[in-house]
C-alpha positions as CSV (number, residue, x, y, z in Angstrom):
1,M,-110.0,-22.8,-1.5
2,P,-111.3,-19.1,-0.8
3,N,-111.8,-17.0,-3.7
4,T,-108.5,-14.5,-2.7
5,A,-110.3,-11.8,-4.7
6,C,-113.1,-11.9,-2.7
7,V,-112.1,-12.0,0.8
8,L,-109.7,-9.0,0.3
9,R,-112.7,-7.1,-1.3
10,T,-114.4,-8.3,1.7
11,A,-112.0,-7.4,4.4
12,F,-111.7,-4.2,2.6
13,L,-115.6,-3.0,2.7
14,L,-115.3,-4.0,6.2
15,M,-112.5,-1.5,6.8
16,L,-114.2,0.4,5.2
17,C,-116.4,0.8,7.8
18,C,-114.7,1.0,10.6
19,L,-112.8,4.2,9.7
20,P,-114.3,7.3,11.2
21,A,-116.9,8.9,8.8
22,T,-114.8,11.6,7.4
23,V,-111.4,9.4,6.2
24,A,-114.3,7.0,4.4
25,A,-116.5,9.9,3.0
26,Q,-112.8,10.8,1.8
27,L,-112.5,7.6,-0.3
28,S,-115.9,7.6,-1.8
29,T,-115.4,10.9,-3.4
30,R,-112.2,10.8,-4.5
31,L,-111.8,9.8,-8.4
32,E,-108.8,7.5,-9.5
33,R,-107.3,8.8,-12.6
34,G,-105.2,7.2,-14.8
35,N,-103.7,9.7,-16.8
36,G,-100.3,8.4,-19.0
37,P,-97.1,9.9,-19.1
38,E,-96.2,12.2,-16.4
39,P,-96.9,15.7,-16.9
40,S,-94.2,17.7,-18.9
41,T,-95.2,21.1,-17.3
42,L,-98.3,22.4,-15.3
43,D,-97.3,25.8,-16.8
44,A,-101.0,26.5,-18.9
45,H,-98.9,28.4,-21.8
46,R,-95.8,25.9,-21.6
47,C,-98.4,22.8,-21.8
48,Q,-98.2,21.1,-25.7
49,E,-99.6,17.3,-24.5
50,V,-102.1,15.3,-23.3
51,A,-101.4,13.9,-20.2
52,C,-100.7,18.4,-18.5
53,G,-104.3,19.4,-20.4
54,N,-106.5,17.1,-18.7
55,V,-104.5,18.2,-15.4
56,L,-105.3,21.7,-16.4
57,R,-108.2,21.5,-17.5
58,D,-109.2,20.6,-13.9
59,L,-106.9,22.8,-11.8
60,Y,-107.9,26.3,-14.5
61,E,-110.8,27.4,-16.7
62,G,-110.6,29.7,-19.9
63,L,-112.8,32.2,-21.3
64,V,-114.8,29.9,-22.9
65,T,-114.6,26.0,-21.6
66,E,-116.5,23.3,-23.0
67,D,-119.2,20.3,-21.2
68,A,-119.6,16.9,-21.0
69,R,-120.4,16.5,-24.6
70,G,-117.4,18.6,-25.5
71,R,-120.0,21.4,-26.4
72,L,-118.0,25.0,-26.3
73,V,-120.3,26.8,-23.0
74,P,-119.2,30.3,-20.8
75,G,-116.4,29.4,-18.6
76,I,-114.9,33.1,-16.8
77,A,-116.7,34.7,-19.5
78,E,-120.4,34.6,-19.3
79,R,-121.1,35.7,-23.0
80,W,-119.6,36.9,-25.8
81,S,-119.7,38.4,-29.1
82,V,-118.5,39.0,-32.9
83,S,-118.6,41.2,-35.3
84,A,-120.0,41.3,-38.1
85,D,-116.5,40.4,-40.1
86,G,-115.8,38.0,-37.5
87,R,-112.7,39.8,-36.6
88,R,-113.5,41.7,-33.4
89,W,-114.6,39.5,-30.0
90,T,-115.8,40.9,-26.8
91,F,-116.3,38.9,-23.8
92,V,-118.3,40.1,-20.6
93,L,-116.9,38.6,-17.8
94,R,-118.3,36.6,-14.7
95,D,-119.3,39.2,-11.8
96,G,-117.1,37.9,-8.5
97,L,-114.3,36.0,-10.2
98,R,-111.6,34.7,-7.5
99,W,-108.3,33.1,-7.8
100,S,-107.7,30.4,-5.5
101,N,-106.9,32.1,-3.0
102,G,-109.1,34.3,-3.2
103,E,-108.1,36.6,-4.7
104,P,-110.3,38.6,-7.2
105,L,-109.4,37.7,-11.0
106,D,-110.4,41.0,-13.7
107,A,-110.2,41.5,-17.3
108,A,-107.0,43.0,-17.4
109,Q,-105.2,40.1,-15.0
110,V,-106.9,38.4,-18.1
111,V,-104.7,40.1,-20.6
112,A,-101.6,40.3,-18.9
113,S,-101.7,36.7,-18.8
114,F,-102.4,36.3,-23.2
115,R,-99.3,38.6,-23.5
116,R,-97.1,36.3,-21.2
117,A,-98.4,33.9,-23.1
118,F,-97.1,35.1,-26.4
119,S,-94.0,36.1,-24.8
120,P,-90.4,34.9,-26.4
121,T,-89.2,34.3,-23.2
122,T,-92.4,32.1,-22.4
123,A,-92.2,30.0,-25.5
124,A,-95.7,28.4,-25.7
125,P,-95.8,25.8,-28.6
126,F,-99.3,26.1,-29.1
127,G,-98.7,30.3,-29.9
128,E,-98.7,29.7,-33.8
129,L,-102.5,28.2,-33.2
130,F,-103.2,31.7,-32.8
131,D,-101.7,33.6,-36.1
132,A,-105.3,35.1,-36.7
133,L,-104.7,36.7,-33.2
134,H,-103.4,40.6,-34.4
135,N,-99.8,40.8,-34.3
136,A,-99.6,37.3,-32.4
137,R,-96.8,36.0,-34.5
138,K,-94.3,39.3,-33.9
139,V,-94.7,39.6,-30.5
140,Q,-93.9,36.0,-29.9
141,A,-90.9,36.3,-32.3
142,G,-90.1,40.0,-30.1
143,E,-89.9,41.8,-32.8
144,L,-93.0,44.2,-31.3
145,P,-93.9,44.2,-27.4
146,S,-96.3,42.5,-25.5
147,A,-98.5,45.5,-25.5
148,A,-99.3,45.3,-29.5
149,L,-101.3,41.7,-29.0
150,G,-104.8,41.9,-29.8
151,V,-106.1,41.7,-26.6
152,T,-107.3,44.7,-24.8
153,A,-109.3,45.2,-21.8
154,N,-112.0,47.7,-22.2
155,D,-112.7,47.8,-17.9
156,A,-113.1,44.9,-15.3
157,R,-115.2,42.8,-16.5
158,T,-115.1,43.3,-20.7
159,L,-112.1,41.8,-23.1
160,E,-111.8,42.6,-26.5
161,F,-110.0,40.8,-29.0
162,A,-108.6,42.4,-32.3
163,L,-108.2,39.6,-35.7
164,D,-106.3,39.9,-38.7
165,R,-108.7,36.9,-40.2
166,S,-111.7,35.0,-39.3
167,A,-110.6,32.3,-36.9
168,P,-113.0,30.3,-34.2
169,L,-111.8,31.9,-31.6
170,P,-114.2,30.5,-28.5
171,A,-112.8,27.1,-29.9
172,L,-109.0,28.1,-29.0
173,L,-109.7,30.3,-26.4
174,T,-110.6,26.5,-24.7
175,L,-106.9,25.6,-25.0
176,P,-103.9,25.7,-21.8
177,I,-102.4,28.6,-23.6
178,A,-105.7,31.2,-23.2
179,F,-105.9,29.6,-19.5
180,P,-105.3,32.9,-16.8
181,V,-102.1,32.6,-15.0
182,Y,-101.4,34.4,-11.4
183,L,-98.7,36.2,-12.6
184,P,-97.4,36.9,-8.9
185,A,-96.8,33.7,-8.3
186,V,-94.5,33.5,-12.1
187,A,-93.4,36.8,-10.5
188,R,-92.7,35.4,-6.6
189,H,-91.6,31.6,-7.8
190,G,-90.7,31.6,-11.3
191,A,-90.7,27.9,-13.0
192,E,-91.7,26.8,-9.2
193,H,-94.7,28.3,-9.4
194,T,-96.8,25.3,-10.6
195,R,-95.1,23.5,-7.4
196,P,-97.9,22.3,-5.1
197,G,-98.1,25.3,-2.8
198,N,-97.2,28.0,-5.4
199,L,-99.6,27.0,-7.9
200,V,-102.3,29.3,-7.9
201,S,-105.6,28.6,-10.0
202,N,-109.2,29.9,-11.2
203,G,-110.5,26.5,-11.9
204,A,-112.6,23.5,-10.2
205,Y,-110.0,21.9,-8.7
206,R,-106.7,23.5,-7.3
207,L,-103.3,21.1,-6.4
208,T,-103.1,19.3,-3.5
209,S,-99.8,17.0,-4.4
210,W,-97.3,15.9,-7.2
211,T,-95.3,13.2,-6.2
212,P,-93.1,12.7,-9.4
213,Q,-93.4,9.8,-12.0
214,A,-96.3,8.6,-9.3
215,N,-99.4,10.6,-8.9
216,L,-101.1,14.5,-8.9
217,V,-103.5,15.2,-6.3
218,V,-106.3,17.7,-6.6
219,E,-109.3,18.9,-5.2
220,R,-112.0,21.0,-5.0
221,N,-111.8,24.8,-4.9
222,P,-113.8,26.0,-2.8
223,R,-113.6,29.6,-4.5
224,F,-114.7,28.6,-8.3
225,H,-117.9,29.8,-9.8
226,G,-118.9,27.2,-9.9
227,A,-118.2,25.1,-7.4
228,T,-121.5,23.9,-5.9
229,G,-121.9,21.3,-9.3
230,V,-118.4,20.2,-8.4
231,A,-119.7,16.5,-7.1
232,I,-115.6,14.4,-7.1
233,E,-114.1,16.4,-3.8
234,R,-110.6,14.8,-4.9
235,V,-108.8,13.7,-8.0
236,R,-105.9,11.5,-8.2
237,F,-104.3,11.4,-11.7
238,H,-101.7,8.6,-12.2
239,V,-98.9,8.7,-14.3
240,T,-99.5,5.1,-16.0
241,E,-97.4,4.9,-19.0
242,D,-97.9,1.0,-19.3
243,A,-100.7,0.6,-20.7
244,A,-100.9,-3.4,-19.6
245,A,-100.3,-2.4,-15.8
246,E,-103.1,0.8,-16.1
247,L,-105.5,-2.1,-17.3
248,Q,-104.3,-3.9,-14.2
249,R,-104.7,-1.3,-11.7
250,F,-108.2,-0.6,-13.6
251,A,-108.6,-4.7,-13.0
252,A,-107.7,-4.8,-9.7
253,G,-110.4,-1.7,-8.4
254,D,-107.4,0.9,-7.8
255,L,-108.4,2.8,-11.0
256,H,-112.0,4.4,-12.0
257,L,-110.9,5.1,-14.7
258,T,-108.5,5.1,-17.7
259,E,-106.8,7.0,-19.9
260,V,-105.7,4.1,-22.2
261,V,-106.2,0.6,-23.2
262,P,-103.6,-1.5,-24.2
263,P,-103.3,-3.3,-27.5
264,Q,-105.7,-6.7,-26.8
265,P,-108.1,-8.5,-28.7
266,L,-111.5,-6.5,-28.9
267,A,-113.8,-10.1,-28.2
268,S,-111.7,-10.5,-25.1
269,L,-111.6,-7.3,-24.0
270,R,-115.5,-6.8,-24.0
271,A,-115.1,-10.3,-22.7
272,R,-113.9,-9.4,-19.3
273,F,-114.5,-5.6,-19.3
274,G,-118.5,-5.7,-20.7
275,D,-120.3,-2.2,-20.6
276,Q,-117.0,-0.3,-19.4
277,L,-115.2,-0.6,-22.2
278,R,-115.8,2.8,-24.3
279,I,-114.9,2.7,-27.5
280,S,-115.9,5.8,-29.8
281,P,-114.6,8.1,-32.9
282,Y,-111.6,10.5,-32.3
283,I,-110.3,13.0,-34.5
284,G,-106.9,12.5,-34.0
285,A,-103.4,10.6,-36.0
286,F,-100.8,9.0,-35.8
287,W,-98.2,8.9,-37.8
288,L,-94.4,8.4,-38.0
289,G,-92.2,12.3,-38.7
290,M,-89.3,12.6,-40.9
291,N,-86.5,14.8,-39.9
292,L,-85.8,16.1,-42.7
293,T,-82.7,18.3,-42.3
294,R,-80.8,15.6,-41.4
295,E,-79.5,12.3,-42.9
296,P,-80.8,10.1,-44.4
297,L,-83.8,11.0,-44.9
298,E,-83.1,15.3,-45.8
299,G,-83.3,15.4,-49.7
300,Q,-85.0,11.6,-50.1
301,P,-88.4,12.0,-50.6
302,G,-88.2,8.7,-52.8
303,L,-86.5,6.5,-49.9
304,R,-89.5,8.4,-47.8
305,E,-91.9,7.3,-50.4
306,A,-90.4,3.9,-49.7
307,L,-90.5,3.8,-46.5
308,S,-94.2,4.6,-46.2
309,L,-95.4,1.6,-49.1
310,A,-94.1,-0.7,-47.0
311,V,-96.1,-0.3,-44.5
312,D,-99.0,-2.7,-44.5
313,R,-102.0,-0.2,-42.2
314,D,-104.5,-2.9,-42.8
315,I,-102.1,-5.4,-40.6
316,L,-101.8,-2.7,-37.7
317,T,-104.5,-1.6,-37.5
318,R,-106.4,-5.0,-36.9
319,H,-103.5,-7.1,-35.0
320,V,-101.2,-4.1,-33.3
321,T,-103.9,-1.8,-32.4
322,G,-107.2,-3.7,-32.9
323,L,-109.5,-1.4,-31.1
324,G,-111.8,0.8,-33.3
325,E,-108.7,2.6,-35.3
326,T,-108.3,2.9,-39.1
327,P,-106.0,2.9,-41.6
328,A,-104.4,6.4,-42.5
329,F,-103.6,7.5,-46.0
330,G,-103.5,11.0,-45.0
331,I,-102.4,13.5,-42.3
332,V,-106.4,15.2,-41.2
333,P,-108.8,12.4,-39.7
334,P,-112.2,11.9,-41.0
335,G,-115.5,13.8,-38.9
336,I,-114.5,17.4,-39.5
337,A,-117.4,19.1,-41.0
338,G,-117.5,20.6,-44.4
339,Y,-113.5,19.0,-45.3
340,T,-112.9,15.9,-47.2
341,P,-109.0,14.3,-46.1
342,A,-106.8,14.0,-49.0
343,M,-105.0,10.8,-49.5
344,T,-101.9,9.8,-51.2
345,I,-101.9,8.5,-54.7
346,W,-101.2,5.1,-54.1
347,S,-104.2,4.8,-51.4
348,T,-106.6,2.6,-53.7
349,S,-103.6,0.8,-54.5
350,T,-103.0,-3.4,-53.0
351,Q,-100.6,-3.8,-50.5
352,A,-97.9,-5.9,-53.0
353,Q,-98.1,-3.6,-55.6
354,R,-97.4,-0.4,-52.7
355,E,-94.3,-2.7,-51.9
356,A,-93.4,-3.8,-55.2
357,R,-93.1,0.0,-55.5
358,A,-91.2,0.3,-52.3
359,R,-88.6,-1.7,-53.3
360,A,-87.9,0.1,-57.0
361,L,-87.5,3.6,-54.8
362,Y,-85.4,2.0,-52.4
363,R,-83.0,1.1,-54.9
364,A,-83.1,4.1,-56.8
365,A,-82.3,5.7,-53.3
366,G,-79.1,3.6,-54.2
367,Y,-80.1,1.5,-50.8
368,S,-80.0,-2.9,-51.5
369,V,-79.4,-6.8,-49.7
370,D,-76.1,-5.3,-49.7
371,K,-75.5,-1.8,-48.4
372,P,-79.4,-1.4,-46.8
373,L,-80.1,2.0,-45.0
374,V,-79.7,2.0,-40.9
375,I,-82.3,4.4,-39.5
376,E,-83.1,4.8,-35.8
377,L,-86.9,4.6,-34.8
378,R,-87.8,6.8,-31.1
379,Y,-90.6,6.6,-29.5
380,N,-91.8,7.8,-25.5
381,T,-92.2,4.6,-23.6
382,S,-95.2,3.0,-24.0
383,T,-96.5,-0.3,-24.2
384,P,-99.0,0.3,-27.1
385,H,-96.0,2.5,-29.2
386,R,-93.5,-0.4,-28.6
387,R,-95.5,-2.9,-30.5
388,L,-95.9,-0.5,-33.2
389,A,-92.5,0.2,-33.8
390,L,-91.5,-3.3,-33.7
391,A,-94.3,-3.8,-35.9
392,V,-93.3,-1.1,-38.4
393,A,-89.3,-2.2,-37.8
394,A,-90.3,-5.7,-39.2
395,M,-92.3,-4.5,-41.9
396,W,-89.6,-2.5,-43.2
397,R,-87.0,-5.1,-42.6
398,K,-89.0,-7.7,-44.4
399,V,-90.1,-5.7,-47.7
400,L,-86.8,-3.1,-47.5
401,G,-84.3,-5.0,-46.0
402,V,-83.9,-1.7,-43.9
403,Q,-81.6,-2.1,-40.9
404,V,-83.9,-0.6,-37.8
405,R,-82.2,0.6,-34.1
406,L,-85.0,0.9,-31.8
407,R,-84.6,3.8,-29.5
408,N,-87.5,4.2,-26.3
409,E,-87.4,7.6,-24.0
410,E,-89.2,8.9,-20.9
411,W,-92.0,11.5,-22.3
412,K,-89.8,14.7,-21.3
413,V,-86.6,13.6,-23.3
414,F,-88.6,12.4,-25.9
415,V,-90.5,15.6,-26.5
416,G,-87.2,18.1,-25.9
417,N,-85.4,15.6,-29.1
418,R,-87.9,15.7,-30.9
419,K,-89.1,19.5,-30.6
420,Q,-84.8,19.6,-31.4
421,R,-84.6,17.9,-34.5
422,V,-80.6,17.1,-33.8
423,I,-80.0,13.6,-33.3
424,T,-84.4,12.2,-33.9
425,Q,-84.4,10.6,-37.6
426,V,-87.8,8.8,-37.7
427,F,-89.8,9.3,-34.4
428,R,-92.9,8.3,-32.8
429,G,-95.1,11.4,-34.3
430,G,-99.4,12.4,-34.7
431,W,-101.3,15.2,-33.4
432,I,-104.9,15.0,-31.3
433,A,-107.3,17.7,-32.8
434,D,-107.2,21.2,-31.0
435,L,-110.0,22.2,-32.0
436,P,-112.3,20.1,-35.2
437,D,-110.9,21.9,-37.4
438,A,-108.3,20.7,-40.6
439,R,-105.8,23.6,-40.5
440,N,-105.6,22.4,-37.2
441,F,-103.5,19.1,-38.3
442,L,-101.8,21.0,-40.5
443,A,-101.0,24.4,-38.9
444,A,-97.2,23.5,-37.4
445,F,-95.9,22.2,-40.7
446,G,-96.4,26.0,-42.7
447,S,-93.5,27.6,-39.6
448,D,-90.0,26.5,-37.8
449,G,-92.0,26.7,-34.6
450,P,-91.3,23.9,-31.7
451,L,-94.7,22.2,-33.8
452,N,-93.4,21.7,-36.8
453,W,-91.1,18.9,-35.9
454,T,-89.8,17.1,-39.1
455,G,-88.3,20.6,-39.6
456,F,-91.3,20.4,-43.5
457,D,-90.0,23.9,-45.4
458,D,-92.1,24.2,-48.9
459,A,-92.6,27.5,-49.8
460,G,-95.6,26.0,-51.7
461,F,-97.5,24.0,-48.6
462,R,-97.4,28.2,-46.8
463,E,-99.0,30.0,-50.7
464,R,-102.0,27.3,-50.0
465,L,-102.2,28.0,-45.7
466,A,-102.4,31.6,-46.3
467,K,-105.4,31.0,-49.3
468,A,-106.9,29.4,-47.1
469,D,-106.8,32.2,-44.6
470,A,-107.9,34.6,-46.8
471,A,-110.2,33.1,-48.4
472,A,-114.1,34.6,-48.5
473,S,-116.4,31.3,-48.0
474,E,-115.7,28.3,-45.7
475,A,-116.1,26.1,-49.3
476,A,-112.9,27.7,-50.4
477,R,-110.8,27.7,-47.1
478,N,-111.8,23.7,-47.0
479,A,-110.7,23.5,-50.6
480,W,-107.0,24.8,-50.1
481,L,-106.1,23.5,-46.8
482,H,-107.0,20.4,-48.8
483,A,-104.6,21.2,-51.5
484,A,-101.8,22.5,-48.9
485,E,-102.9,18.6,-47.5
486,V,-102.0,17.4,-50.6
487,R,-98.9,19.1,-50.6
488,L,-97.3,18.3,-47.8
489,L,-98.4,14.0,-48.6
490,Q,-96.2,14.7,-52.0
491,A,-92.9,15.3,-50.1
492,N,-93.6,12.5,-48.0
493,A,-92.9,14.3,-44.8
494,V,-94.6,12.2,-42.8
495,V,-95.8,8.1,-42.6
496,P,-99.5,8.6,-41.9
497,L,-101.1,5.2,-39.4
498,Y,-103.7,5.0,-38.6
499,F,-106.4,7.6,-36.7
500,Y,-108.1,6.7,-33.4
501,S,-110.5,5.9,-31.5
502,S,-111.0,6.9,-28.2
503,K,-110.8,4.4,-26.0
504,H,-111.0,3.8,-22.0
505,L,-111.9,1.8,-19.3
506,V,-115.1,3.1,-16.8
507,S,-116.0,1.9,-13.7
508,P,-119.6,1.5,-13.1
509,R,-119.4,3.8,-10.2
510,V,-118.4,6.9,-12.6
511,R,-121.2,8.7,-13.7
512,G,-121.8,11.4,-16.3
513,F,-118.7,10.1,-19.0
514,E,-120.0,11.2,-22.4
515,A,-117.9,10.4,-25.3
516,N,-117.1,13.4,-27.0
517,A,-114.4,13.9,-30.9
518,L,-112.1,15.7,-28.5
519,D,-112.0,12.7,-26.0
520,R,-111.6,15.4,-23.1
521,H,-113.0,14.6,-19.4
522,A,-113.1,17.4,-17.3
523,S,-113.3,16.0,-13.8
524,R,-116.1,19.0,-12.5
525,W,-118.8,16.9,-15.4
526,L,-118.0,13.3,-13.3
527,R,-119.6,11.8,-9.9
528,L,-119.4,8.8,-8.3
529,Q,-121.7,6.9,-7.3
530,D,-121.3,5.5,-3.8
531,A,-119.5,2.6,-3.0
532,P,-121.0,-1.2,-2.3
533,R,-121.4,-1.7,1.3
């Protein structure tokens, strides 16, 4: 029998040759990207996950952006400077900036967009990352008007930011919360301003279609200041919650780039895909969060520690994830310059020693074979997350006798439940770095904001964060951040599991894909080689 794949490929190539030139050109210049779950929003100020961030970095550009290697480069600001004390930053916009609808973009609009981002009605989840910005917390809490925010426009092209302490402002300005949003569309359409036809952007691409639970399509924005350097005409972001199905779509030629790679033996993946498999270090931590505001984990640090001790991280990273991840015994991953990550006091114990202590703590908390803990472990729909949840549940059952009910939810439902802290008990958590800074992994636990999914509330932890913020040197700052991480680990608010590696399948046709520590790959830096004919 003839090889079916070869027959289909030949037929496709013949069809491509016979298509009108304009259609063939569209096919050859459209990038097909896997993107994980359905984006929860395309409102840049409300985005809090990778799926929306990937799309928003194509649609928008902030004052500062990143190149293909993750290095900070000018965005809509052509240059910037900072005062000697690190508390006043000045940014000068490029001349002639335009929105995708052709209207001018100036400094006053950027300021208005920041005020909208920090408005209590916007409830931007990443607002707390800007707590160094003058009056940001009070504006977001509704205690001061938006005009009190420490961002001002000196003229049509110059902005100033006032900080209450030194902070890595340029890196923070690469986050979606700092993207300028076209406010007339927000006023006209409300929440619908993110829909095709309504969304006005300022980045390398503009939104042309959005089919829920299927895909989003963006096309090159001719009014983008760097449009001549954008090689790919169109990008289609595919919803790919099932990592195994995403892999098969890549193997069939339907995708040029995957968002993830499903757990499989590394040797077999290498044998099958060779150099198309890209694995590299990634500043991210995966952990299970515990709801400290509800039974059965509220007020039970010993029980929480028992659950953490009972997990064999070596087995998880060797046999369940297996693609370069490393066991985690802390919150902050390695690889952040100048910072020494903290670890649990039992990180150097053998697994047998950990399990013995886990059983003792479990009994001390009042549980036994006759009276087992019954608990829910909640995660968003995903093949890797399901495999991990099953493995952890099996370990808890084997070591302690815990009865685990697994609950998987579509991403938006999961995010809402996790944020509300009402029905969650144990849940899939973790953090991907927004910038290479230890504080980025710890800040959410220091307030009762929308990112503190565990409800952790500890004055000692907040005091250590405050001392880090007031530190006179980088070394002192990192020492206080380390002390804060130790405090968090001692409370057993989360179960650290592993530190991430980035893993993608990348077609040989894709050029310009560069590994970087934050695993961000804006489409503007990529290009497609012509398909074989």
